C-alpha positions in Angstrom: 112.7 63.6 31.3 112.1 60.9 33.8 113.0 62.8 37.3 113.6 59.3 39.3 114.1 60.4 43.0 116.7 58.6 44.8 113.7 56.9 47.4 111.6 56.2 44.7 113.8 53.2 43.5 113.2 49.8 44.0 116.9 49.1 45.0 116.8 51.2 47.3 114.2 50.4 49.0 115.0 47.2 49.5 118.7 48.2 50.6 117.2 50.0 53.2 115.1 47.1 54.0 118.3 44.9 54.3 119.2 47.5 55.7 117.4 47.7 59.1 117.0 43.8 58.9 120.2 44.1 60.4 119.8 46.1 62.7 117.7 44.2 64.3 119.3 41.2 64.6 122.6 43.4 65.6 119.8 44.7 68.0 118.4 41.6 69.3 122.2 40.3 69.5 123.3 42.8 71.5 120.2 42.7 74.1 120.6 38.9 74.6 124.7 39.5 75.3 123.7 43.1 78.0 120.5 40.4 79.2 123.2 37.2 80.0 125.9 39.1 81.4 123.9 41.0 84.0 122.3 37.7 84.4 125.9 36.1 85.6 126.7 39.6 87.7 123.4 39.0 89.7 124.2 35.8 90.0 127.9 36.1 91.3 126.6 39.1 93.9 124.2 36.5 94.9 126.7 34.2 96.2 128.8 36.1 97.8 127.0 35.4 101.3 127.3 32.6 101.2 130.2 31.9 100.5 130.9 33.7 103.4 129.0 32.1 105.6 131.3 29.0 105.0 133.9 30.6 106.0 135.8 31.7 102.8 137.6 34.7 102.9 136.3 37.7 100.8 139.8 38.1 99.0 138.7 34.1 98.5 135.1 35.6 97.3 136.1 37.6 95.2 138.6 35.7 93.5 137.1 32.7 92.7 133.9 35.0 90.8 136.3 37.5 89.6 135.5 40.5 91.5 136.6 42.9 92.9 137.7 42.4 97.0 135.1 46.5 97.0 132.9 44.2 94.9 132.4 42.0 97.8 133.2 44.0 100.2 129.6 46.0 99.7 127.5 42.9 98.5 128.9 41.7 102.5 127.7 44.8 104.0 124.2 45.4 102.8 123.4 41.9 103.5 124.9 43.1 107.0 122.4 45.5 107.4 119.3 44.1 105.8 120.5 41.4 108.1 120.2 43.1 111.1 117.3 44.9 110.3 115.4 42.4 109.2 115.5 41.3 113.4 
């Protein structure tokens, strides 16, 4: 008699829109969080050469910035190579 498909109902459309809005909200929050984390990591990497120039040891820089010694060493080596090629 009445052949109504689920997709045609108001309740379905409203639930779908609500789900879409919630998905967008979560996506924006995740994007902001990821961006903040990347910015913080970049700031840490930019501080490494300054700390080393002040005579702070690699181990201490790693501890202060919550990085591994390997990460600090990689940045130090890259910075040294960059300095030697620019002179």
